N, C-alpha and C positions, 0 to 999 in steps of 0.2 A: 231266515227266522232267527238264527243265533244272534245276528247283529241287532235285530229288532228288540230282543229282550236282554241284550248286554251279556250274553253267555261268555263265561271265562272258564277254561278247563281247570284252573286253579284259583280258588276264591281269594288267595293272597293278592292276585292281580286285579281285583275289582277297583275301579275308580270311585272312591268314596264320595268325591265331590259330585260326580255325575249320577251316582246311585246312593243317595243319602239313606235309603231304606236298609241298605246293607249293614249288618252288624258282624263283628268278629265272631267266628264260630258257626256261622251259617254256611252250609254247603249242600250240594245235591244229596249227599248221603243221609242227611237228616231232614230232607224236604218231604212233605206229604206226597208230592208227585213222583218221587223217585221209585222206580220199580225193581231196582237191583236188590240182591240179597244183602243182609246185614254184613258188613265187612268186605263187600265186593269192591273191585277196582272201578267197575263201571256197570251201568244198567240202563234200562229203558226209561223214557220219559214221554208222557203224552203230548207235551209241548213240541217235541221233536219226533213226530211219528216215524217209526221204523228206524230210528237212530239211537245210539247209546250215548250217554253223557258220563263224564268222569264223576266218581263219587266225591272228589275234592273240588268239583266245579261249583258254579253259582250263576243264576240269572235272575232278572227282576220279577219272574213269576214265583220266586221262592215262597213257600208256605210251610211254616213250622209244623213238623209231624206232631200230631196230637197225642 
């Protein structure tokens, strides 16, 4: 699943040519899907059921927290 959505544990490593939707500053920590506590190193994500993602990560399912 991680490969299918282009997950990277550090958003700095996102291939901007392959994922043009990516913008600097986007990361799991500020995604609406992220279930970790504010300031946590990692937390859950419904995209990766039962797994944690890095708060500094990113994937193509990113949705800005409203």
